[in-house]
C-alpha positions in Angstrom: 0.0 0.0 0.0 1.5 3.3 -1.1 1.6 6.2 1.3 0.2 9.4 -0.3 2.9 12.1 -0.6 2.4 15.4 1.0 1.7 17.1 -2.3 -1.1 14.5 -3.0 -2.7 15.3 0.3 -2.5 19.1 -0.2 -3.7 18.8 -3.7 -7.1 17.7 -2.4 -7.5 21.1 -0.8 -6.7 23.1 -3.9 -10.4 23.4 -5.1 -11.5 24.3 -1.6 -8.8 26.9 -1.3 -9.9 28.4 -4.6 -13.6 28.5 -3.5 -12.7 30.2 -0.2 -10.5 32.7 -2.1 -13.4 33.6 -4.4 -15.7 34.1 -1.4 -13.1 36.4 0.3 -12.7 38.3 -3.0 -16.5 38.9 -3.4 -17.5 39.8 0.1 -15.3 43.0 0.3 -17.0 44.4 -2.8 -20.3 43.8 -1.1 -19.1 45.5 2.0 -18.0 48.5 0.0 -21.4 48.7 -1.5 -23.1 48.7 1.9 -20.5 51.1 3.4 -22.2 54.1 1.8 -22.0 56.4 -1.1 -18.4 57.3 -2.0 -17.8 60.9 -2.7 -18.1 62.0 -6.3 -15.4 63.2 -8.7 -15.9 66.8 -7.7 -15.7 66.1 -3.9 -13.3 68.2 -1.8 -10.5 66.7 0.2 -12.6 67.2 3.4 -15.5 65.3 2.0 -13.2 62.4 1.0 -11.6 62.3 4.4 -15.0 62.4 6.1 -16.1 59.4 4.0 -13.0 57.5 4.9 -13.4 58.3 8.6 -17.1 57.4 8.7 -16.7 54.1 6.8 -13.3 53.1 8.3 -14.4 49.8 9.8 -16.1 48.6 6.6 -13.0 49.5 4.5 -10.6 47.8 6.9 -12.7 44.7 7.1 -13.0 44.5 3.4 -9.2 45.0 2.9 -8.4 42.2 5.4 -10.9 39.9 3.8 -9.3 40.6 0.4 -5.9 39.8 1.9 -7.2 36.5 3.3 -8.5 35.7 -0.2 -5.0 36.2 -1.5 -3.7 33.9 1.2 -6.0 31.1 0.1 -5.6 31.8 -3.6 -1.8 31.5 -3.7 -1.5 28.0 -2.3 -4.2 26.7 -4.5 -2.4 28.0 -7.6 0.9 26.6 -6.3 -0.6 23.2 -5.6 -2.1 23.0 -9.1 1.0 24.2 -10.9 3.3 21.8 -9.0 0.9 18.9 -9.3 
């Protein structure tokens, strides 16, 4: 009976990692939509700063979730390429 190699065991998780990555890429965009209306093109610097201060939590959560998506995306691609 052959013992599966480490790459074989990790390769099983590549599709799951890709799915999780897509979820973490989509949710931040939904958060940004819920966060509020971004200032328009003719907004002053004060209006832009007020928007960023008011929606700081949503923006930071969205950025962290996007980063987590990258963390899950990279290994999935590496496992697939090395497989």
